[in-house]
N, C-alpha and C positions, 0 to 999 in steps of 0.2 A: 481531457486528452493531456498528453504529457510531452514534454519534447526532451532530449538529452543535451545538457548542458555540456558535459565534458565525459572522458572515458581515462580513466588513467590505469595503466597496467603496471604491476611492480609483482616481483614473488613473494608469496605465493599467490597472492590475490587479485582481482581488477576490481576497481570501484567505479562505479556509475554514477551520474549525479543526474537527476531528471527535476523537473520543474512542472505545475500546472499551467497551461497556458490560456485559460480561460480569463476574461477581463475583471470575472467578479465571481462572487456566489452567494446562493439565497441562504437565511439566516434559519437555521432550524426552529428556533424558537417562535418567529412571528411569518416566516417565510418573504420577507422585504428582502431586494437585492440591495447588494453593495458591492460596491467598488472601493472603498475608503480602505487601504492596507493600515492595520494597525503595528504589524511584524510580521516577520517569520522565522522559522528554524525549521531544521533539519530532521527528518524521522528514518527510521533505517530497517524497513521491512525484510523480514527474513525469505532468503532465496535458496534455490539451490545450487549446488558447484555446477560450472558449465566446463567439460573437458577436463575434469579432474582440479580445477583451478576454483579456489574460493570466490564467489562474486559479493560484492559488497555495494549495496543499492543505497545511495543517499538520496531522498526524497525531500525536496524543499516544498514546505506548504505554507501559506501565508494565514495569517490572523487577520480578520476585517473585523472592521466595527460596525455593528449594527445602525443602520440610521432611523429606526424608529425609537423615539426615547421612553415609549411606554413597555418596551418590551423587556423581559427579565434577563435578556441575555446580553451585555453590552458588547461581547464581542465574541467572535465563533472563528475556527478553524475550516477551510476548505476540504471538503472531503474527494478524494480523488480515489478512482476506483483502480486497484492495483491487483493483480495485472490486468493493462488496458485489454479491453474486450472480453468475450465469454470465458468459462473456465475456472477452476479453482484457484485459490490464491497461491503464490508460492510458498512452500514449505508443508503446504496441507497433506502430502503424501506421507511425510514424516509424521505430523501430528494426528491424522486420522489415516491409518492406513487400511487397505481393504480388508476385511475381516478373515479371508481365506488366504493371504499373503503369509502366513506362517504355517499354512497346513491346516487342514480337517481336526477338529477338537477330538481328544481322546474318544477312541471308540466310537468313531462318525467318521468311518473312511468311506462310505457311501458319497459323502458329497463332493461336486465337481471341483 
């Protein structure tokens, strides 16, 4: 789950700052639960324009300290599902367009 921290509108972009709202995260190395925050930083996942304006997503993610001293990962970053809920990631349409989006291949006019 994420929450919106701030929305800034300026020409020509809209900046939306969001963060995860969970208390902690599981270490991907040993699956131990941690709530001890080591640090945090911003990620900028790609997104599609909205009503012709560029949208800049600023996702604040936290780096946690693994509580298991024998784990090879001393720190790890929380994994945030983006976008929230089912569906393709923002920008997926640009990176992986539908194969028929540009029309059928030459000589294959029988394709739908």
